[in-house]
C-alpha positions as CSV (number, residue, x, y, z in Angstrom):
1,M,-99.5,-1.2,-248.5
2,R,-96.5,-3.5,-248.4
3,F,-95.5,-5.7,-245.5
4,S,-92.0,-6.7,-244.7
5,D,-91.0,-10.4,-244.7
6,R,-90.7,-10.2,-241.0
7,Q,-94.3,-8.8,-240.6
8,L,-95.7,-11.5,-243.0
9,T,-93.9,-14.3,-241.2
10,L,-95.1,-13.1,-237.7
11,T,-98.6,-12.8,-239.0
12,G,-98.4,-16.3,-240.3
13,W,-97.2,-17.7,-237.0
14,W,-99.8,-15.8,-235.0
15,L,-102.5,-17.3,-237.3
16,F,-101.1,-20.7,-236.5
17,V,-101.3,-19.9,-232.8
18,T,-104.9,-18.8,-233.2
19,S,-105.7,-22.0,-235.1
20,A,-104.0,-24.1,-232.4
21,F,-106.1,-22.3,-229.7
22,F,-109.3,-23.3,-231.6
23,F,-108.0,-26.9,-232.0
24,I,-107.5,-27.0,-228.2
25,V,-111.0,-25.7,-227.6
26,S,-112.5,-28.1,-230.1
27,T,-110.8,-31.2,-228.7
28,L,-111.8,-30.2,-225.1
29,R,-115.4,-29.9,-226.2
30,A,-115.2,-33.3,-227.9
31,G,-113.4,-34.9,-225.0
32,D,-110.7,-36.2,-227.4
33,M,-107.6,-36.6,-225.2
34,I,-105.3,-37.7,-228.1
35,G,-106.4,-34.7,-230.1
36,L,-105.9,-32.4,-227.1
37,I,-102.3,-33.7,-226.7
38,G,-101.7,-33.1,-230.4
39,A,-103.3,-29.6,-230.3
40,C,-101.2,-28.6,-227.2
41,A,-98.0,-29.8,-228.9
42,F,-99.0,-27.8,-232.0
43,M,-99.5,-24.7,-229.8
44,A,-96.1,-25.3,-228.1
45,A,-94.4,-25.7,-231.4
46,N,-95.9,-22.4,-232.7
47,I,-94.9,-20.5,-229.7
48,S,-91.3,-21.9,-229.9
49,F,-91.0,-20.6,-233.4
50,L,-92.2,-17.1,-232.3
51,I,-89.7,-16.8,-229.4
52,P,-86.6,-16.0,-231.7
53,F,-88.6,-13.2,-233.4
54,Y,-89.2,-11.4,-230.1
55,R,-85.9,-12.2,-228.6
56,R,-84.1,-10.8,-231.6
57,S,-86.2,-7.6,-231.8
58,S,-85.6,-6.8,-228.1
59,H,-81.9,-7.6,-228.5
60,E,-81.7,-5.3,-231.5
61,D,-83.4,-2.5,-229.6
62,H,-80.7,-2.6,-226.9
63,E,-77.8,-2.4,-229.3
64,D,-78.4,1.3,-230.3
């Protein structure tokens, strides 16, 4: 089974989002505010990289 470059890239970004979520949970449990700020920034960055993939795909769907 072969995945397209787009599928592999999206999978990678979703794995980063998942890891960011666990970093947030971990820092909350530890009470580490600096770590929490960093984990939230990491999550925001990952989401910002995902937005163009979904914006582009919905835009392409409307062009047909």
